[in-house]
N, C-alpha and C positions, 0 to 999 in steps of 0.2 A: 474287392480283395480277392486275389487269385487263390485257388484251391491248392493246398499242399499235396504232395505226392507222399505216400507213406514210405518210411525207409524200411526196406526189405532186408532181412538178415539171413540171405541164402548162402548157403555153403558154397565156396569157388574152388574148383577142381584145376589146378594151373598145372597139373602135371600132364602133357600132350600123351605120354606114353601108357596112361593107365584109361583113356577115354576109348571105347569102343565105337570106332566111325562105321557105318553101313557099307555095304560093298558097294553099292554106287557112288559115294564119297570117295572111296580108296581108290576107285578107277578115275575118278574124276581127278584126283590128285597125282594119280600115276601119269594120266595124261599130259599134265601141266609139266611134270617132273623129266619126263620122256621127251617132251619139247624143249626142253632147256637143254638136256645131252647132247641132243641132235643139234641143236643150234651152236653149242660149243664146239662140235667137231667136224662144224662146217669147213674151218679152215684147212683141217687136216684131209678133207675129201677134195677140197679145191687143189692143194698142194699135190696130191698123188694124181688128180688129173692133169694138171699141168707137167708133173714129172713124166707122165705117160704119153704127153703130146710132144715132148721136148726133144728127144731124138730116140734112135732106135736102141741104144745103150742105158739111157734112162729108163726105157720101157722094160729093157731086160733086167735090169737092177732091181725096179720094183717089182717084177715077178717073181724073183729070187726071194725079195722081202716077204711077198705074200706067201711064201712056201715054208716060212718058218713057222715051228708050233705056237710060240709066244703070240706073233701076229695073228694066226689063225684063231688063239684064245681071245685076243681083243677084238676081233670082227666078230665074233660067235657072241661076246658080251654085248657088243653093240648092235646087235642085231634083234635083242628083244625090247629095246626102246626104239627102235624102227618098227617093229610089226605091233607094238602094243598102240603107239602112235598112231597107225596106221587104221585098225580096228576100233581103236575108241574115238578116232575121227569120224568114220564112219557111223558108229552108235548115235555120237553128239549131232551128226548131219540127219539122222533118223528121226531123233528126240525134235530137232528143229521143226518136223514137217508133222510134229505128232503121232509118232510111229513108236509105240513101245513107252507109253509114258504113265502106265498104271504102274502102282509100286511093284506089283507082283512081275511085271513083264519086265520094268526095269533092272530089278534084281537078277531076273534070268537074263537079260542081254549083257549084263556086268559079268556074269559068270563065263558067258559064252566068248566073251572079247577077252578075258584072261586066259580061257582054254585055246582060244585060237592063238594067241599070242606065244603060249607056252610052246604048242605044239610046229609053229611055223618056224621058231627058234630052233628047236630040235630038229626038224627036218632041215633048215639051213646049216646047221652043225654037221649032220649026217652029209649032206650034199660036199661041203669044203673039206671034210676031213678026209 
């Protein structure tokens, strides 16, 4: 006769906004989300590359478009997913070779990734503005 497992009456928290995730989980989730954003904007990047190589007039039109303030804001907004995905990817590669795998070191590297992403985005914003 099979052994019955006891029924547990544990409280269930289904509100995802009240769960406090550790910083490691936040960086990992943001890494996935930034990869998705970069993937979704790949057609726009390919279109701009094609437009720049099409003719000299289309390259000039693309250059004028890059000078508009709204387009600069969009580039700055897209720079954060790029930089975050880059630095978090390096962090994940480091963890694959067992670098900074203890809890304290992993939390430290997560903070470094967030700081580097923010600093890189701000320096990119300063550069293009």
